[in-house]
N, C-alpha and C positions, 0 to 999 in steps of 0.2 A: 738417715731419715730424708725422704724426699719432700719437696714442698707440698703442703696440703692442698688438695682440691677443694672446691666449694662444698662438695658433699661430705668430705672428711671433716671439714670445719663444722658443718652442721651436726655431724655425729659427736663431735667433741662438745658442742653446746648442749646437746641432748644429755650427755653423760654428766655435764656439770649441773644441769637443771635437776636431774634425779638425785644427785649428790646433796643438793640443797635441802631435800626432804628426808632422805635416808642417811643417817649419820654413821660413820664408822663401818660401812659395809661396801667398800669400793670393789672388793673381789666379787661379790654377788651382783652388784650393779653391772660390772663389766660382762659377767656371764649372761645376764638378762639382754644386754645390748647385742652380744654375739648371737644370741638365740634369734632375736628379731632380724638382725642383718642377714643371717644365714637362712632365713625362712624356716626356723625350727621352733621348737616349743621347750619350755623350761619347767623342770620339776624341782620344787624347793622343799627340803625337809627341815623341820624345826618345831620346837614347842610353840604353843600359842603366845602371842603378844610381842613378837620380836620384829615385826614390821613387814611381814610378807604381803598382807592386804595393801598396806600403804604403798609398797613398792609397785604393785600392779596398777594402783590408781595413779601414781605419779607418772608411770610410763605412758598410760593412755592420755593423761592430761597434756603432757609435754609434747606428744605427737598429734594432738588435736583429733583424736580418734574416739570412736564409740567404745564404751567399757560396759561389761556386764559381769556380775558376780553370781556364782551358783554355790550355795552352801549345801554340800553333799550330806545326805543322811541315809540311814539304812532303808528308809521306805520310799526313796525316790525311784521314779520309773524313767526309762529312756525318753518317753515323750515329754517329760519335764525338762529335758535338756534340748532335744531336737525340735520339738513342736508336735503338732497333732492335726489330723484332717477332721474337719467339722463339717456337718451338713448345713448348708444354708437354704432355708426354706424359700427365701426371696429369689435367689438365683437358681434354686433347684439343682444344686450340684455341691459336691464336696470342695471346700476351700482349705488350703494348708495355712494354719496359723503358726507363724515361725516362732521357735523357741529362743532362749537367751543365747544359744551358740551363734546366732547370726549377729555378730559383732566384730570388732577389730581386735580388741584385747579381752580375753575371757579369763576370769579368775576362777579356777575350779578349786574351791576351798575345801580342804580335808578330803581329797578325792578317795582316800582309802577307807572312808567311813560309809561308802555306799557299796552296793552289791556289785559283783563282776558283771552282771547283765547291764547295769546302768553304766559302769566304767567302760564297757566295750562300745557303748553308744558313740563315744568320742573317736573311735579308731578311724572311720572313714573320713571324718572331718579333719583330723589331725594330718592324715596321710595324703588325701586327695583334694582337700580344700572345697569339699562339697558335702551335701546331705542328700540321701536318697530316701524318699518316702512314697509309698504306693507306686513304685516303678518309675518315679520321676525324680531327676536330679536337680538340686537347688544349689547354686554356686554361693559360697560364702564371701563376705566382703574382704577386700584386700587392702592393707596387709592384714594377716590373721595370725595372732599369737595366743597360744594357751599357756598361762602360768598356773600350774597346778601346785597346791601345798599338800603335804603329806605329814601326818603325825608319825613319830617314831613307832616302829612296829611293836615295841614293848608295851605300848598303851593298849588298854582293853577296847574291844568293840571295833576293831579294824579288819579290813579285808585286803590283804597284801595284793598289790597289782600284779597281774600275770606278766610273763616275760614279753608276750606280744604287745601288751599295752606299755610297758617300760620302754620297749625298743622304739616307740614313736617319739619319745622325748630326746631332743638333741643333746641336752645337758641335764645333769642333776647337780644341784648345789645345796650345801648345808648352811642354814641361817641360824647360827647360835646366838647366845647372849652377847651383847656388845662389851667391848673392853671398858674398863673403869673410866677412862678419859671421855670416851664417847658417850657413856651413859650419863656422866655428869652434864655434858653439853646438852643431852636430850632433856634432862630435868630442868636446866636453866632456860631452855628455849620453849616456844610454844609447842603444843602437841602436834604430831605429824599431820593429822587430818585438817587441823586449823591452817597450817602452812600451805596445804594443798589448795585451799580456796584461793590463794593469792599466786599460785603458780601459773604462769603464762605459757601458752604453747611456743615452742622454739622451732618447730617444723610441722609439716602436714603429712597426711597419709601418702601423698604423691611424692613427697621428698623421701619417705622411707622406701617406697617402691624403687625410686631412682638409685638409692644407696645400695639396695639389694642387688640391683642390676650391676652396679660397679663392682661389688664384692665378687661376683662371678668371674670378673676379668683380672682378678689378682693372680699373678704368675706364680706357678708351683713347679719347681725344678723336678726333673725325673728322679734325682737322688732322693728327694723327699718322699716321692711315691714309694721307692724301695725301702726307705726307712719306716714309713708307715705300715707297709705290708709285712715287714719283718717283725714289728711289734705285734700286729695282728696274728701272724703265724705262731708266735710264741705264746699267745693266750690260748690258742687251740691246742698247742702241745704241752701246756703246763700240767704237771702232775697234781696241781692244787686246784685246777678248775675243771669242772665237769661240763661247762659250757663256755666256749670262747666267743670272740667277737665275730659278728656276722659281717657279710659284705656291706649291709646297710650301715652298720656301725662304722666301718672304715670310710664310707662315703660321708657320714656325719662328721667325722674328725677332719676330713678334707675341707668340708664347707666351714666348719668352725674355725680352722686355722686361717682360711682366707679372710673371714670376718675379723679375726684378731689382728691380722696384718693391716687391714683397712682401718681399724680403730687407732692404730699406731701411725697412720699416715703413710704407710708404705704401699707400693705397687706390687710387691712380691712377698712371698712367705718365706720365713726362716725356720730352722729346726726348732727353735724355742716356741714358735707358734703351735707346732704339733705336740711337742713333748709337754708343754705347760697345760695342754687340754686332754692329755691321755686319761687322767683320772675322771674329771667331770663328764667326759663323753663316754667312756667305756665302763665305769664302775657299776652302773645300774644294768649293763648288758651281759655281764658275766655271772656265773654261778660258782660259788666256792664249794669244794667237796670236803669230805670228812678227813682227808689226808692232811689238810692244813691245820696245824695245832698252834693256837695263839690265844692270848688273853684279851685281844681286842674284841670289841663288839662285832657282831656279825656284819653290820653295815660298813665297819671300817676295814674288815679282813680283805675284801676285794681291792679296796684302795691301796693297801700295803703291797699286795701281790702285784698290782699293776705298776706301782712305783718301782718295785724291784726289777720288773721286766723292762720298763723304760730306761732304767739305769744300766741294764745289761746290754742294751743294743747300742752299737757305736753310732755316734752323731755324725752325719755327713758334714764335710768341710768343703 
């Protein structure tokens, strides 16, 4: 462990601030911070009422940034997300009225309850950091983070996200029920939204941008690149996967591993930074075929296959 810089100290303060609101979910909080530090987006799966919305609120408040929430429904249109051009009689021209996507932290709540047409409205914004309307591009505020929540696919009335949309998320995390000790602490303490009102910002949007820049300077040894590419190759060659990891997926793991090292106060990445993120970065990017026989839920099958692949690749020393 190297001495922490001022930016890594601020990252630690951010992590502690969010922990004060979200109890017993340190792994999900860490993945959320990795997403924002790596300039990525986070997909959280879980049943209602486990703190997904509160997590997004806490992040936005702790970094003193704008926050918007979109509750997705089956009748929503892309314009409800992006905005719409309206004619101004006074100006005698069309004016673009910006939608809720023009914010720093966007909570896309129950994203798989809206139609694929509306889901796809997020693609350009998540990938390019801009929105194009009427042949004109509008830049989104920075930093920009989408935290999307998704109900389990077993629930009725859902539209599974297509692979092109899933690939835009840096990480996917599961936010299940809290452990007994954490749930008791939640019951004894104030409700999460009440504690949010007293949460003070620990850094600014400019601080987040500075940390994102520092993350890109985390050193990654050539042996770790070979290690990553071997894992990726084995996902493509696996008899149990009909779709392996894309080059974009490999790049996402690289960026996430840099952010993980940064959070730990290191100026260099280690094999554990990569290996520990294989499942959250890759599981939503691969497709399991019928050859894989398992009693696991469909959403857990890809995770197990990836764990097996990661264990089979020798770790560089």
